[in-house]
C-alpha positions as CSV (number, residue, x, y, z in Angstrom):
1,M,118.9,62.8,57.9
2,K,120.8,63.0,54.6
3,K,123.4,60.4,55.7
4,L,120.5,58.1,56.8
5,I,119.3,58.0,53.4
6,I,122.6,57.6,51.7
7,T,123.3,54.7,54.1
8,F,119.8,53.1,53.1
9,F,120.4,53.2,49.6
10,A,123.8,51.8,49.8
11,L,122.5,48.8,51.8
12,L,119.4,48.3,49.5
13,P,121.0,45.5,47.3
14,S,122.1,43.5,50.4
15,L,118.8,43.9,52.0
16,A,117.3,42.8,48.8
17,V,119.5,39.5,48.8
18,A,118.7,38.8,52.4
19,A,115.0,39.4,52.1
20,G,115.1,37.0,48.8
21,G,117.1,34.1,50.7
22,G,119.5,34.5,47.8
23,F,120.9,36.5,44.8
24,S,119.7,37.1,41.3
25,Y,122.3,36.2,38.7
26,P,123.0,39.2,36.2
27,L,121.7,38.6,32.8
28,E,123.8,39.0,29.7
29,K,122.6,40.7,26.8
30,A,121.8,38.2,23.8
31,N,122.4,40.9,21.1
32,I,120.2,39.0,18.5
33,D,119.4,40.0,15.1
34,L,116.3,38.7,13.3
35,H,117.4,40.2,10.0
36,D,120.4,37.8,10.2
37,K,119.3,34.9,8.2
38,A,122.5,32.9,8.5
39,S,122.3,33.2,12.0
40,L,118.5,31.9,12.1
41,Q,119.6,29.1,9.8
42,R,122.4,28.0,12.3
43,G,119.9,28.4,15.2
44,A,117.3,26.3,13.6
45,A,120.2,23.4,13.1
46,L,121.1,23.6,16.7
47,F,117.4,23.2,17.9
48,V,116.8,20.1,15.8
49,N,120.1,18.5,16.8
50,Y,120.3,19.3,20.3
51,C,116.8,20.2,21.8
52,L,114.2,18.6,19.6
53,G,114.7,15.3,21.2
54,C,112.8,16.5,24.4
55,H,111.4,19.9,23.4
56,Q,108.7,20.4,20.9
57,M,107.7,23.5,18.9
58,Q,104.1,22.3,18.5
59,Y,102.9,25.8,17.0
60,Q,105.6,26.1,14.4
61,R,105.7,24.2,11.2
62,Y,108.7,23.2,9.2
63,Q,107.6,24.7,5.9
64,R,106.9,28.1,7.6
65,T,110.5,28.0,9.1
66,A,112.0,27.0,6.0
67,E,110.2,29.8,4.1
68,D,111.0,32.4,6.5
69,L,114.6,31.6,6.9
70,G,115.4,31.4,3.4
71,I,115.8,27.6,3.2
72,P,114.8,25.6,0.1
73,V,112.3,22.7,1.1
74,D,114.3,20.1,-0.1
75,I,117.3,21.1,1.9
76,A,115.1,21.6,4.9
77,K,113.7,17.9,4.5
78,D,117.1,16.6,4.6
79,N,118.7,18.8,7.2
80,L,115.9,19.6,9.8
81,I,113.5,16.7,9.8
82,F,115.1,13.6,11.1
83,S,111.6,11.4,11.3
84,D,109.1,10.3,9.0
85,Q,107.3,13.8,9.5
86,K,106.1,15.8,6.4
87,V,107.4,19.3,5.9
88,G,103.9,20.8,6.5
89,E,103.7,19.4,9.9
90,Q,104.6,21.0,13.4
91,I,108.1,20.6,14.8
92,T,107.4,17.8,17.3
93,N,109.1,14.8,18.6
94,A,108.0,11.1,19.3
95,M,108.6,11.3,23.1
96,E,105.7,9.9,25.0
97,K,104.4,11.9,27.8
98,E,104.6,8.9,30.1
99,D,108.2,8.5,29.2
100,S,109.3,12.1,29.7
101,A,107.4,12.3,33.0
102,K,109.3,9.4,34.2
103,W,112.9,10.5,32.9
104,F,112.7,14.1,34.0
105,G,109.8,14.2,36.5
106,K,107.5,16.0,34.1
107,Q,107.1,16.7,30.4
108,P,109.8,19.2,29.1
109,P,107.9,22.3,28.1
110,D,107.0,23.4,24.5
111,L,109.6,25.9,23.7
112,T,107.5,27.8,20.9
113,L,107.0,30.8,23.2
114,V,109.9,30.5,25.6
115,S,111.8,33.5,24.3
116,R,108.5,35.6,24.8
117,V,107.7,34.3,28.0
118,R,111.4,34.3,29.5
119,G,113.1,37.1,27.5
120,D,115.8,36.7,25.1
121,D,118.6,37.8,27.7
122,W,117.2,35.1,30.1
123,V,117.5,32.2,27.7
124,Y,120.8,33.3,26.5
125,T,122.3,33.5,29.9
126,Y,120.6,30.3,31.0
127,L,122.3,28.4,28.3
128,K,125.4,29.8,29.3
129,T,125.5,29.2,33.0
130,F,125.1,25.3,33.5
131,Y,127.8,24.1,36.1
132,V,128.7,20.9,37.7
133,D,126.6,19.7,40.6
134,P,127.0,16.1,41.8
135,N,124.2,16.4,44.0
136,K,121.6,16.7,41.2
137,T,120.0,14.0,39.1
138,F,121.7,15.1,35.6
139,K,124.9,16.3,37.8
140,V,124.4,19.8,36.8
141,N,122.7,22.8,38.1
142,N,122.3,26.4,36.6
143,A,122.9,29.8,37.7
144,V,119.5,31.6,36.7
145,F,117.4,28.4,37.2
146,K,118.2,26.7,40.5
147,D,117.7,23.0,40.6
148,V,117.1,22.8,37.0
149,G,115.6,19.5,36.1
150,M,117.5,18.9,32.7
151,P,120.8,17.8,31.5
152,H,123.2,20.3,29.9
153,V,122.5,19.1,26.4
154,L,125.0,21.8,24.9
155,E,128.0,20.5,27.1
156,P,129.8,18.8,24.3
157,L,129.9,22.2,22.6
158,Q,130.7,24.4,25.7
159,G,132.5,21.8,27.9
160,T,131.8,21.8,31.7
161,Q,131.7,24.6,34.3
162,E,132.5,24.6,37.8
163,A,130.8,27.3,40.3
164,E,132.4,29.0,43.1
165,M,129.9,30.6,45.5
166,V,130.7,34.0,46.5
167,Y,129.5,35.2,50.0
168,E,129.3,38.4,51.8
169,T,128.9,39.3,55.5
170,L,125.6,40.9,56.3
171,H,124.9,41.6,59.9
172,G,127.4,39.1,61.1
173,E,126.2,36.2,59.0
174,K,127.4,35.2,55.4
175,V,124.9,35.2,52.5
176,L,125.4,34.1,49.1
177,S,126.0,37.3,46.8
178,G,126.9,35.7,43.6
179,I,128.4,32.7,41.7
180,K,131.6,32.8,39.7
181,L,131.9,30.3,36.7
182,T,135.2,28.9,35.5
183,Q,135.7,26.2,33.0
184,K,136.7,22.9,34.1
185,E,136.8,21.0,30.9
186,P,136.8,22.3,27.3
187,G,134.2,21.6,24.6
188,A,134.3,21.4,20.8
189,L,133.8,25.3,20.8
190,N,135.9,27.9,22.2
191,P,134.1,30.6,24.5
192,E,133.7,33.0,21.9
193,E,132.4,30.2,19.3
194,Y,130.0,29.0,22.0
195,D,128.6,32.5,22.8
196,Q,127.7,32.8,18.9
197,A,126.2,29.4,18.9
198,V,124.0,30.3,21.9
199,R,123.1,33.7,20.2
200,D,122.1,31.8,17.1
201,L,119.8,29.5,19.1
202,V,118.3,32.4,20.8
203,N,117.8,34.2,17.6
204,F,115.7,31.3,16.3
205,L,113.8,30.8,19.6
206,A,112.9,34.7,19.2
207,Y,111.7,34.3,15.6
208,V,109.7,31.2,16.5
209,G,107.8,33.3,19.2
210,E,106.7,35.7,16.7
211,P,107.4,34.5,13.1
212,S,105.1,37.6,11.9
213,K,107.8,40.0,13.3
214,L,110.0,39.5,10.3
215,E,107.1,40.3,7.8
216,S,106.1,43.3,10.0
217,H,109.6,44.5,9.9
218,R,109.9,44.3,5.9
219,I,106.4,46.1,5.7
220,G,107.4,48.7,8.2
221,T,110.4,49.5,5.8
222,W,108.4,50.1,2.9
223,V,105.9,52.0,5.0
224,L,108.6,54.4,5.8
225,V,110.0,54.7,2.5
226,F,106.5,55.7,1.2
227,L,105.9,58.2,3.9
228,A,109.3,59.7,3.1
229,V,108.5,60.1,-0.6
230,F,105.0,61.2,0.4
231,F,106.4,64.0,2.5
232,V,108.6,65.5,-0.4
233,F,105.4,65.7,-2.7
234,I,103.5,67.2,0.3
235,Y,106.2,69.7,0.9
236,L,106.5,70.8,-2.7
237,L,102.5,71.2,-2.7
238,K,102.9,73.2,0.3
239,K,105.4,75.4,-1.3
240,E,103.3,75.9,-4.3
241,Y,100.2,76.9,-2.3
242,W,102.2,79.4,0.0
243,R,103.8,81.0,-3.1
244,E,100.5,82.2,-4.4
245,V,99.6,83.6,-0.8
246,H,102.8,85.7,-0.7
């Protein structure tokens, strides 16, 4: 019986692969830091330069972003707004719904809450795992989002990747157990620089998903300081009361 249980748990990952008809690509840790203002600023710049052409943030305003990230309003106007929009408006683009549906099959999703919905690690891994697929409309596919319907907009930075499908034998049949990505052509950034760029972008997306978190962290810090000082006074008061009891 003990051997049967051990065998079952040893085969469990393979059985999950077979039942699901595929595999789950392992997610990498994003390791973002919402207190890193420089990273958030770089992420904002990456978003408006590479993502905003198709994706919007209709629940986030330029002015709120600039204030939270420590960017002077005039610099934000010159470096984050590339249209006739006002600094107090939402971060949107001029793409018409009909055009986006014609080009991409459907309107590209709003990214205001993408980090909260998908998770930081998922978004981070997604942006790192595009690979060449000649059979797709935009000639790319993605390891964590099969049959992705968008181009690899960060390809000039990352370069192009090829995918090697990894198979294992299960009950006499080959099943897909993983994907091995290798760089085919280099981009403007080396792998370490690209990882940092993606981390900056994910950091910004995480901030936009919950802008109040920065303020909550600041308030939380002061609350902890207050409690620490308050504890000292309570402790001294307690000693004073107990001195008279003894």
